[in-house]
C-alpha positions in Angstrom: -7.5 8.1 -3.8 -5.2 10.3 -6.1 -2.5 8.8 -8.3 0.7 10.9 -7.7 4.0 10.7 -9.5 7.2 12.0 -8.0 10.3 12.7 -10.2 13.5 12.4 -8.2 14.3 10.2 -5.2 16.3 12.7 -3.2 15.5 14.1 0.2 12.7 16.4 -1.2 11.2 13.8 -3.6 11.3 10.8 -1.2 10.0 12.7 1.8 7.1 14.0 -0.4 6.5 10.5 -1.8 6.3 8.9 1.7 4.2 11.7 3.1 1.5 11.3 0.4 1.7 7.5 0.1 0.1 7.2 3.4 -3.3 8.0 1.8 -2.7 7.9 -2.0 -1.0 5.9 -4.7 2.5 7.2 -5.3 5.0 6.2 -8.0 8.5 7.6 -7.6 10.7 7.8 -10.7 14.5 8.1 -10.7 17.3 7.4 -13.2 19.5 5.8 -10.6 18.8 2.0 -10.3 20.1 1.5 -6.7 17.8 4.3 -5.4 14.8 2.6 -7.0 15.8 -0.8 -5.7 16.3 0.6 -2.2 12.8 2.2 -2.0 11.2 -1.0 -3.4 13.0 -3.0 -0.7 11.8 -0.5 2.0 15.3 0.8 2.5 16.1 4.5 2.5 18.8 5.8 0.0 19.3 8.9 2.2 20.2 9.5 5.9 16.9 10.3 7.5 15.7 8.4 10.6 12.0 9.2 10.0 12.1 8.1 6.4 13.8 4.9 7.5 11.1 4.3 10.1 8.2 5.0 7.8 9.6 2.7 5.1 10.0 0.0 7.6 6.9 0.3 9.7 4.1 2.2 7.8 1.7 0.9 5.3 2.6 3.0 2.3 1.2 2.8 -1.2 4.6 3.6 -2.7 6.4 2.1 -5.7 9.6 3.3 -7.3 10.4 2.8 -11.0 12.9 3.6 -13.7 10.1 3.7 -16.3 8.7 7.1 -17.1 5.6 5.8 -18.7 4.7 3.8 -15.5 5.2 6.9 -13.4 3.6 9.6 -15.4 0.8 8.1 -17.5 -2.5 8.4 -15.6 -1.0 10.4 -12.8 -3.3 13.3 -11.7 -0.4 15.1 -10.1 3.4 15.0 -10.9 5.8 16.4 -8.3 9.1 17.5 -9.7 11.9 17.2 -7.2 15.0 16.9 -9.4 18.4 18.6 -8.7 18.9 22.3 -9.7 22.5 22.9 -8.9 24.0 26.4 -9.2 26.1 26.8 -12.3 29.0 29.1 -11.6 29.6 29.7 -15.3 26.1 30.9 -16.2 25.5 32.4 -12.7 22.2 30.6 -12.6 20.5 27.4 -11.5 20.8 24.6 -13.9 17.1 23.8 -14.4 17.6 21.3 -17.3 16.3 18.4 -15.2 13.1 20.2 -14.2 12.4 21.2 -17.8 13.1 17.6 -19.0 10.5 16.2 -16.6 7.9 18.8 -17.6 8.5 17.9 -21.3 8.2 14.2 -20.5 5.0 14.6 -18.6 3.5 17.0 -21.1 4.1 14.4 -23.8 2.7 11.5 -21.9 0.0 13.1 -19.8 -0.7 16.7 -20.9 -3.6 17.1 -18.4 -1.6 16.3 -15.3 -0.9 19.1 -12.7 2.9 19.5 -12.6 4.1 20.8 -9.2 7.7 22.0 -9.1 9.2 21.5 -5.7 12.8 21.9 -6.9 14.3 25.3 -6.1 14.3 27.5 -9.2 15.1 31.2 -10.1 12.5 33.9 -9.6 10.3 34.0 -12.7 11.1 30.4 -13.8 7.6 28.9 -13.5 5.9 31.7 -15.5 8.6 31.4 -18.2 8.6 27.6 -18.5 4.8 27.6 -18.9 5.2 29.8 -22.0 8.3 28.1 -23.2 6.8 24.6 -23.0 3.3 25.6 -23.7 1.9 23.9 -20.6 -0.3 26.0 -18.3 -0.6 23.2 -15.8 2.7 23.9 -14.1 2.8 25.5 -10.6 5.5 26.1 -8.0 5.3 24.9 -4.4 8.5 25.6 -2.4 9.8 23.2 0.1 11.3 24.2 3.5 13.1 21.0 4.5 16.2 20.3 6.5 18.6 17.6 5.5 18.3 14.6 7.8 14.8 15.9 8.9 13.0 16.1 5.6 10.1 13.9 6.4 9.7 15.4 9.8 9.5 18.9 8.3 6.8 17.6 5.9 4.9 16.1 8.9 5.2 19.3 11.0 5.5 22.1 8.4 5.8 25.7 9.6 3.7 26.7 6.6 2.6 25.6 3.2 3.2 28.0 0.3 1.7 27.4 -3.1 2.5 29.6 -6.1 -1.0 29.4 -7.6 -4.6 29.9 -6.5 -6.4 27.6 -8.8 -8.8 24.8 -7.7 -6.2 22.2 -8.4 -3.5 24.1 -6.5 -5.8 24.3 -3.5 -6.4 20.6 -3.8 -2.7 19.9 -3.7 -2.2 22.1 -0.7 -5.0 20.1 0.9 -3.2 16.8 0.2 -0.1 18.2 2.0 -2.1 19.5 4.9 -4.1 16.3 5.5 -1.0 14.2 5.5 0.7 16.5 8.1 0.6 15.6 11.8 0.7 19.3 12.8 -2.8 20.7 13.1 -3.9 24.1 11.6 -0.9 24.5 9.3 -0.9 28.0 7.8 -1.4 28.0 4.0 -0.4 30.9 1.8 -1.4 31.1 -1.9 0.6 33.4 -4.0 1.6 34.0 -7.6 4.5 31.7 -8.8 7.1 34.5 -8.8 6.3 35.5 -5.2 6.5 31.8 -4.1 9.9 31.5 -5.8 11.1 34.6 -4.1 9.9 33.3 -0.7 12.0 30.3 -1.1 15.2 32.1 -2.0 14.8 34.9 0.6 14.0 32.4 3.4 17.2 30.5 2.8 19.2 33.6 2.3 18.0 34.9 5.7 19.1 31.6 7.3 22.5 31.9 5.6 22.7 35.5 6.9 22.0 34.3 10.5 24.7 31.6 10.2 27.2 34.1 8.8 26.4 36.6 11.6 27.2 34.2 14.4 30.2 32.9 12.6 31.6 36.5 12.2 30.7 37.1 15.9 32.8 34.1 16.7 35.7 35.3 14.5 35.7 38.6 16.4 35.6 36.9 19.8 38.4 34.5 18.9 40.6 37.3 17.6 40.3 39.3 20.8 40.2 36.5 23.3 36.6 36.9 24.2 34.2 34.2 25.3 31.9 33.5 22.3 29.5 31.4 24.3 28.8 34.2 26.7 28.3 36.8 24.0 25.9 34.5 22.0 23.9 33.6 25.1 23.6 37.2 26.0 22.4 38.2 22.6 20.0 35.3 22.1 18.3 36.0 25.4 16.5 38.7 23.5 13.2 37.1 22.4 13.4 39.1 19.2 16.5 37.2 18.3 16.0 33.8 19.9 18.4 30.9 20.5 18.3 29.2 17.1 20.8 29.1 14.2 23.3 30.6 16.6 26.0 27.8 16.9 29.3 28.8 15.2 30.6 26.6 12.5 33.1 26.6 9.6 30.4 28.1 7.4 27.0 27.3 5.9 26.9 24.5 3.4 24.8 21.7 1.9 22.3 21.4 -0.9 20.5 24.7 -0.4 22.1 27.7 1.3 25.2 28.1 -0.8 23.4 27.8 -4.2 20.2 29.7 -3.1 22.1 32.7 -1.8 24.1 32.9 -5.1 20.9 32.5 -7.1 19.2 35.3 -5.2 22.2 37.5 -5.8 22.0 36.8 -9.5 18.3 37.7 -9.5 19.3 41.1 -8.1 20.9 42.1 -11.4 20.2 45.8 -11.8 18.8 46.2 -8.3 21.0 48.1 -5.8 22.0 46.0 -2.8 24.9 45.4 -0.4 23.6 42.8 2.1 23.0 39.9 -0.3 26.5 40.2 -1.7 27.9 40.3 1.9 26.0 37.1 2.8 27.6 35.3 -0.1 31.1 36.6 0.5 30.9 36.2 4.3 30.9 32.4 4.0 34.2 32.4 2.1 35.7 34.9 4.6 34.8 32.5 7.5 36.6 29.6 5.9 39.6 31.8 5.4 39.6 32.7 9.0 39.3 29.0 10.2 42.1 27.9 7.9 44.3 30.7 9.2 43.6 29.8 12.8 44.4 26.1 12.2 47.6 26.9 10.3 48.7 29.3 13.1 48.9 26.3 15.4 51.6 24.8 13.0 50.2 21.2 13.1 52.4 18.4 11.7 49.4 16.5 10.4 45.7 17.4 10.5 43.0 14.8 10.7 39.6 15.7 9.4 36.6 14.1 11.2 33.9 13.6 8.6 33.0 15.8 5.6 29.3 16.1 6.2 28.0 19.7 6.2 26.2 19.1 9.6 25.5 16.4 12.2 22.9 13.8 11.1 23.6 14.3 7.4 25.3 12.1 4.8 25.7 15.0 2.4 29.1 16.6 2.0 28.3 18.6 -1.2 29.3 22.3 -0.7 30.4 21.4 2.9 32.3 24.2 4.6 34.8 21.5 5.9 35.8 20.9 2.3 36.3 24.6 1.7 38.6 24.7 4.7 40.6 21.7 3.5 41.1 23.3 0.1 42.5 26.4 1.8 44.8 24.3 4.0 46.0 22.5 0.9 47.0 25.9 -0.6 49.0 26.4 2.6 50.8 23.1 2.1 49.4 21.5 5.2 49.4 17.7 5.5 45.9 16.3 5.9 44.3 12.9 6.4 40.5 12.5 6.2 38.3 10.1 8.1 35.1 9.6 6.1 33.6 6.1 6.0 31.1 7.1 3.4 33.7 7.9 0.8 34.3 5.0 -1.7 37.7 6.4 -2.7 40.9 6.2 -0.7 41.8 9.7 -1.9 40.0 13.1 -1.8 41.4 16.4 -3.0 44.8 14.7 -3.1 44.7 13.7 0.5 44.5 10.2 2.0 41.0 9.0 3.1 40.8 6.3 5.8 37.9 4.5 7.4 39.7 3.7 10.6 38.9 6.3 13.2 41.5 5.1 15.7 44.2 5.2 13.0 43.3 8.8 12.2 43.5 9.8 15.8 46.9 8.3 16.2 48.4 9.7 13.0 47.3 13.4 13.7 48.3 16.0 16.2 45.3 18.2 15.4 41.7 17.0 14.5 39.4 19.3 12.6 35.7 18.7 13.4 32.9 21.0 12.2 30.6 19.3 14.7 31.8 17.5 17.8 30.8 14.0 18.8 31.3 11.5 21.6 33.6 9.6 19.2 36.2 12.3 19.7 36.0 12.5 23.5 39.2 10.6 24.1 41.2 13.0 22.0 39.4 16.2 23.0 42.8 18.0 23.5 43.6 17.6 19.8 40.2 18.7 18.5 39.8 22.1 16.7 36.1 23.0 16.5 33.8 26.0 16.8 30.9 23.9 17.9 29.9 25.5 21.2 26.3 24.3 21.7 26.4 20.8 20.0 23.5 21.6 17.7 23.1 22.9 14.1 
């Protein structure tokens, strides 16, 4: 049995902790008390049905703590899964939390293998090894979907490890043995290649979302049937019927910041496509806001702020971008979002009564449709054609 510490109880950290706690001793560290308390009470702090099920039903050797010493001392492996938000001022990921964990572990347990699973810029791992004088740092990208983070760990498409040492191969083995999918492909690369794989993978997904959104913008502008065009295109097996459902834009923890970070990494390298992927998202929100305003609604109701169905995350949500553009047009908006603790957001009223929102508004904005809106379908503005993400 291996003792493993996990820094950060977000969707990456918690899904990794649960995955590995099936066979090994795992201690998860976080600075937020309620998250720690939730995990120790077998409750999930994030919206993920598989995480909820495993915490409730599986025998897991998992403890959460606010104490760094308890987590890091004697751990053979420390997984870093802390936030690396994109900083618009520096045009770079804010990697301070990752570096802080590496310093903490290096002081308390210098022999531990430190595995970065947070998303970082290309070249970060090699640089931080030198900067913090710790050669025991490797990078292992995660490819997880919000709301399905544990499932994607249990059934990974591939495992990529940015190192080829004996310890790196052991870590890959731990991930592979805990997975339910058999014969998971494993790729060992240098750290910089692994970092590039993560950013290019997410940027490709963002490009695909942007492509079908711009297809939809074209179809709407000329009165064409978007569904027929998409189905005709996606019948080609080289394209496939995935990531093809129009939306208000890509959002969430990963795609907006990862595309911007990749663009920043292109400094000095000629390119056109990466810039277009970043700007296309803003263009789509402009189009959606204009389409809504063209209908001249008296009051708009916004159904949920989450970036996609089955998620409790509304950070970088495209819905919020559309609301901001509507605000600039002077449109009256009321927001239905039961997860918001405040009664105000972006200067607009927030209510938790869905029936009240329906009655107050003559147009309802929904990035993703739901049975809850079936009785007011005539009021709903959405580009959700296939009812999947």
